Kinemage of the C-alpha trace (Angstrom):
@kinemage 1
@onewidth
@group {chain A} dominant
@subgroup {mainchain}
@vectorlist {calphas} color= white
{ca unk a 1} P 34.656 -194.404 3.937
{ca unk a 2} L 36.132 -196.732 6.648
{ca unk a 3} L 33.899 -195.324 9.316
{ca unk a 4} L 30.871 -196.060 6.766
{ca unk a 5} L 32.273 -199.670 6.000
{ca unk a 6} L 32.316 -200.215 9.822
{ca unk a 7} L 28.841 -198.965 10.383
{ca unk a 8} L 27.658 -201.213 7.698
{ca unk a 9} L 29.451 -204.459 9.125
{ca unk a 10} L 27.714 -203.503 12.481
{ca unk a 11} L 24.324 -203.601 10.792
{ca unk a 12} L 24.704 -206.562 8.944
{ca unk a 13} L 26.308 -208.312 12.361
{ca unk a 14} L 23.200 -207.030 14.180
{ca unk a 15} L 20.683 -208.748 11.860
{ca unk a 16} L 22.675 -212.084 11.985
{ca unk a 17} L 22.697 -212.030 16.143
{ca unk a 18} L 18.812 -211.170 16.359
{ca unk a 19} L 17.612 -213.312 13.272
{ca unk a 20} L 16.051 -216.267 14.895
{ca unk a 21} L 14.310 -219.433 14.361
{ca unk a 22} L 10.762 -220.497 15.096
{ca unk a 23} L 9.465 -224.157 14.263
{ca unk a 24} L 5.984 -224.797 13.279
{ca unk a 25} L 3.995 -227.609 13.493
{ca unk a 26} L 1.174 -227.250 10.785
{ca unk a 27} L -1.808 -229.566 10.169
{ca unk a 28} L -1.488 -230.744 6.774
{ca unk a 29} L -4.583 -228.744 5.690
{ca unk a 30} L -2.848 -225.427 6.544
{ca unk a 31} L 0.530 -226.573 4.980
{ca unk a 32} L 0.526 -224.374 1.874
{ca unk a 33} L -1.010 -221.461 3.359
{ca unk a 34} L 1.701 -221.749 6.346
{ca unk a 35} L 4.576 -221.899 3.438
{ca unk a 36} L 2.996 -218.434 2.554
{ca unk a 37} L 2.723 -217.041 5.737
{ca unk a 38} L 6.801 -218.218 6.405
{ca unk a 39} L 8.154 -216.583 3.255
{ca unk a 40} L 5.782 -213.014 4.426
{ca unk a 41} L 7.083 -213.282 7.711
{ca unk a 42} L 10.530 -213.956 7.201
{ca unk a 43} L 10.681 -211.033 4.421
{ca unk a 44} L 9.015 -208.599 6.986
{ca unk a 45} L 11.073 -209.522 10.243
{ca unk a 46} L 14.238 -211.608 9.034
{ca unk a 47} L 13.659 -214.571 11.159
{ca unk a 48} L 12.937 -217.839 9.673
{ca unk a 49} L 10.126 -220.206 10.056
{ca unk a 50} L 10.698 -223.583 9.723
{ca unk a 51} L 7.776 -225.995 9.068
{ca unk a 52} L 6.835 -229.630 10.050
{ca unk a 53} L 3.349 -230.922 8.842
{ca unk a 54} L 1.162 -233.825 9.887
{ca unk a 55} L -2.456 -235.004 10.976
{ca unk a 56} L -3.254 -232.864 13.931
{ca unk a 57} L -3.587 -235.691 16.366
{ca unk a 58} L -0.267 -237.015 15.140
{ca unk a 59} L 1.315 -233.634 15.702
{ca unk a 60} L -0.301 -233.619 19.244
{ca unk a 61} L 1.185 -237.254 20.219
{ca unk a 62} L 4.560 -235.679 19.261
{ca unk a 63} L 4.449 -232.760 20.930
{ca unk a 64} L 3.336 -234.583 24.308
{ca unk a 65} L 6.353 -236.939 23.478
{ca unk a 66} L 8.807 -233.941 23.625
{ca unk a 67} L 9.145 -232.845 19.869
{ca unk a 68} L 10.860 -229.662 19.673
{ca unk a 69} L 8.242 -227.558 18.078
{ca unk a 70} L 7.709 -223.701 18.845
{ca unk a 71} L 4.036 -222.989 17.665
{ca unk a 72} L 1.272 -225.549 16.929
{ca unk a 73} L -1.142 -224.490 13.938
{ca unk a 74} L -3.655 -227.001 14.946
{ca unk a 75} L -7.042 -228.212 12.675
{ca unk a 76} L -9.071 -228.169 15.994
{ca unk a 77} L -9.350 -226.521 19.255
{ca unk a 78} L -9.189 -229.257 21.437
{ca unk a 79} L -5.663 -230.474 21.404
{ca unk a 80} L -4.180 -226.917 21.444
{ca unk a 81} L -6.658 -226.551 24.960
{ca unk a 82} L -5.291 -229.744 26.073
{ca unk a 83} L -1.522 -228.766 25.662
{ca unk a 84} L -2.310 -225.429 27.466
{ca unk a 85} L -4.182 -227.393 30.562
{ca unk a 86} L -1.007 -229.949 30.623
{ca unk a 87} L 1.545 -227.048 30.661
{ca unk a 88} L 3.225 -227.996 27.425
{ca unk a 89} L 1.766 -224.208 25.991
{ca unk a 90} L 1.584 -221.003 27.325
{ca unk a 91} L -1.157 -219.481 25.100
{ca unk a 92} L -3.899 -220.456 22.695
{ca unk a 93} L -5.791 -218.598 20.095
{ca unk a 94} L -7.756 -219.000 16.956
{ca unk a 95} L -6.488 -218.083 13.603
{ca unk a 96} L -8.574 -219.710 10.960
{ca unk a 97} L -12.025 -221.477 10.442
{ca unk a 98} L -11.728 -224.514 7.993
{ca unk a 99} L -13.879 -225.194 5.060
{ca unk a 100} L -14.300 -228.709 4.048
{ca unk a 101} L -15.592 -229.577 0.406
{ca unk a 102} L -16.012 -232.420 -1.926
{ca unk a 103} L -13.949 -232.662 -4.976
{ca unk a 104} L -15.186 -234.904 -7.623
{ca unk a 105} L -14.180 -236.463 -11.095
{ca unk a 106} L -17.829 -236.357 -12.009
{ca unk a 107} L -20.764 -233.840 -11.622
{ca unk a 108} L -21.879 -233.703 -7.842
{ca unk a 109} L -24.629 -231.968 -5.784
{ca unk a 110} L -25.896 -232.237 -2.528
{ca unk a 111} L -28.933 -233.989 -4.091
{ca unk a 112} L -27.099 -236.381 -6.319
{ca unk a 113} L -24.224 -237.256 -3.963
{ca unk a 114} L -25.256 -240.487 -2.700
{ca unk a 115} L -26.013 -241.679 -6.508
{ca unk a 116} L -22.669 -240.198 -7.875
{ca unk a 117} L -20.698 -242.149 -5.028
{ca unk a 118} L -21.974 -245.431 -5.646
{ca unk a 119} L -19.262 -247.916 -6.962
{ca unk a 120} L -16.342 -245.215 -6.743
{ca unk a 121} L -13.585 -244.686 -4.601
{ca unk a 122} L -13.941 -242.059 -1.875
{ca unk a 123} L -10.850 -240.790 0.247
{ca unk a 124} L -11.002 -239.138 3.614
{ca unk a 125} L -8.584 -238.093 6.154
{ca unk a 126} L -8.457 -240.864 9.359
{ca unk a 127} L -11.226 -239.106 11.777
{ca unk a 128} L -9.175 -240.242 14.413
{ca unk a 129} L -6.277 -238.422 13.948
{ca unk a 130} L -7.421 -235.557 11.398
{ca unk a 131} L -10.456 -232.866 12.118
{ca unk a 132} L -10.963 -233.001 8.599
{ca unk a 133} L -11.613 -236.725 8.257
{ca unk a 134} L -14.087 -236.224 11.403
{ca unk a 135} L -15.805 -233.224 9.412
{ca unk a 136} L -16.261 -235.532 6.463
{ca unk a 137} L -17.755 -238.417 8.572
{ca unk a 138} L -20.615 -235.746 9.541
{ca unk a 139} L -20.860 -234.380 6.110
{ca unk a 140} L -21.462 -237.828 4.865
{ca unk a 141} L -24.115 -238.312 7.383
{ca unk a 142} L -25.330 -235.141 6.435
{ca unk a 143} L -25.588 -236.276 2.762
{ca unk a 144} L -26.858 -239.954 3.553
{ca unk a 145} L -23.607 -241.487 1.983
{ca unk a 146} L -23.778 -245.175 2.950
{ca unk a 147} L -20.248 -246.674 3.045
{ca unk a 148} L -21.467 -249.955 2.068
{ca unk a 149} L -22.335 -248.295 -1.625
{ca unk a 150} L -18.730 -247.103 -2.318
{ca unk a 151} L -15.080 -247.948 -1.524
{ca unk a 152} L -13.860 -245.278 1.379
{ca unk a 153} L -10.095 -245.075 1.502
{ca unk a 154} L -8.831 -243.619 4.790
{ca unk a 155} L -5.543 -242.020 4.461
{ca unk a 156} L -3.383 -240.159 7.432
{ca unk a 157} L -4.131 -236.624 6.787
{ca unk a 158} L -6.194 -234.376 4.565
{ca unk a 159} L -2.793 -233.370 2.379
{ca unk a 160} L -2.583 -236.978 1.524
{ca unk a 161} L -6.211 -237.101 0.746
{ca unk a 162} L -5.628 -234.411 -2.120
{ca unk a 163} L -2.612 -236.451 -3.185
{ca unk a 164} L -4.872 -239.530 -3.345
{ca unk a 165} L -7.139 -237.751 -5.650
{ca unk a 166} L -4.775 -235.852 -7.709
{ca unk a 167} L -2.962 -239.120 -8.790
{ca unk a 168} L -6.843 -240.532 -9.737
{ca unk a 169} L -6.749 -243.152 -7.145
{ca unk a 170} L -10.163 -241.588 -6.145
{ca unk a 171} L -13.127 -240.265 -8.236
{ca unk a 172} L -14.283 -238.312 -5.140
{ca unk a 173} L -12.396 -236.631 -1.860
{ca unk a 174} L -13.208 -234.708 0.991
{ca unk a 175} L -10.668 -231.668 1.163
{ca unk a 176} L -9.994 -228.136 2.481
{ca unk a 177} L -11.248 -225.758 0.527
{ca unk a 178} L -7.992 -224.173 0.656
{ca unk a 179} L -6.451 -227.395 -1.198
{ca unk a 180} L -8.850 -226.885 -4.466
{ca unk a 181} L -6.601 -224.601 -6.287
{ca unk a 182} L -3.836 -227.138 -6.301
{ca unk a 183} L -6.070 -229.954 -7.373
{ca unk a 184} L -7.642 -228.813 -10.307
{ca unk a 185} L -10.699 -230.665 -9.830
{ca unk a 186} L -13.371 -230.947 -12.475
{ca unk a 187} L -16.417 -230.314 -9.998
{ca unk a 188} L -16.093 -228.742 -6.216
{ca unk a 189} L -19.359 -229.415 -3.826
{ca unk a 190} L -19.488 -226.800 -0.903
{ca unk a 191} L -20.753 -228.530 2.189
{ca unk a 192} L -21.617 -225.892 4.516
{ca unk a 193} L -23.786 -226.585 7.036
{ca unk a 194} L -23.076 -230.316 6.991
{ca unk a 195} L -20.291 -230.781 8.951
{ca unk a 196} L -20.507 -228.208 11.971
{ca unk a 197} L -17.656 -225.671 12.715
{ca unk a 198} L -13.869 -226.542 11.836
{ca unk a 199} L -12.208 -223.929 14.245
{ca unk a 200} L -8.557 -223.882 14.029
{ca unk a 201} L -6.402 -222.760 16.989
{ca unk a 202} L -3.082 -222.187 17.461
{ca unk a 203} L -0.631 -223.065 20.714
{ca unk a 204} L 2.648 -221.214 21.684
{ca unk a 205} L 4.785 -223.820 23.287
{ca unk a 206} L 6.365 -223.297 26.761
{ca unk a 207} L 9.718 -223.957 25.525
{ca unk a 208} L 9.051 -220.948 23.054
{ca unk a 209} L 9.260 -218.620 25.936
{ca unk a 210} L 12.518 -217.119 25.437
{ca unk a 211} L 12.612 -217.418 21.579
{ca unk a 212} L 11.829 -213.904 20.051
{ca unk a 213} L 11.043 -215.525 16.622
{ca unk a 214} L 8.511 -217.544 18.004
{ca unk a 215} L 7.206 -214.590 19.960
{ca unk a 216} L 7.512 -212.553 16.648
{ca unk a 217} L 5.464 -215.129 14.553
{ca unk a 218} L 3.029 -215.516 17.503
{ca unk a 219} L 2.259 -211.485 17.228
{ca unk a 220} L 2.516 -211.772 13.417
{ca unk a 221} L -0.134 -214.149 12.852
{ca unk a 222} L -2.906 -211.879 14.262
{ca unk a 223} L -1.647 -209.088 12.191
{ca unk a 224} L -3.954 -207.740 9.367
{ca unk a 225} L -1.222 -209.131 6.744
{ca unk a 226} L -1.528 -212.695 7.967
{ca unk a 227} L -5.079 -212.465 8.108
{ca unk a 228} L -5.257 -211.490 4.623
{ca unk a 229} L -3.067 -214.055 3.300
{ca unk a 230} L -5.004 -216.588 5.635
{ca unk a 231} L -8.604 -215.603 4.101
{ca unk a 232} L -7.052 -215.387 0.401
{ca unk a 233} L -6.271 -219.211 0.883
{ca unk a 234} L -9.841 -220.043 1.260
{ca unk a 235} L -10.139 -219.858 5.262
{ca unk a 236} L -12.989 -217.963 7.049
{ca unk a 237} L -11.431 -215.581 9.816
{ca unk a 238} L -12.425 -216.010 13.322
{ca unk a 239} L -13.496 -212.608 15.059
{ca unk a 240} L -11.428 -210.714 17.129
């Protein structure tokens, strides 16, 4: 009995010693999915994933100012590549392809969108810092939406766009397809082909070189389990 207790204590001690934390900086569009991934990762590995979130451009600026993130889950490819070039990142890889949609309190199609938005409040993310906001401006051009005919509301990130719509402070909003299930929108308009590609890359920060939890999450992000969760959330998957 004494030997059994001693062995169990060693097992528990080992688990405590080897369990580590990884700090994730997550683009707002991916927050809910990242939380799902974090739970699955912790259950599988024992490591804990801590999440901060915001607009991609804001996170990028924070990292360049020394913010202590281990992995950056961006909503674009340019900023992870820039971090690799300036030495703040060790590696970059794709993890998701985002999808932009319109949610609306009124029936809407691509053919009727320009008419539907007249006099309405339309929410979108700030295109200078949020890739989904930039995609929204491209989609508006494709739909021939004239900003002089409606009230555009710019917010910091696409997560906040969802909040503006959910609180009925906008009748129309450009959001990630992954947000639709939480918004309970009456009408959803797919925008495929109107905004280009929203390729989302991850960056492994140089500060995480000796962090086993960061390395474990980095590898696990490409696993079949992680990819299934990402696809289930409403994203397309990158090849390879």
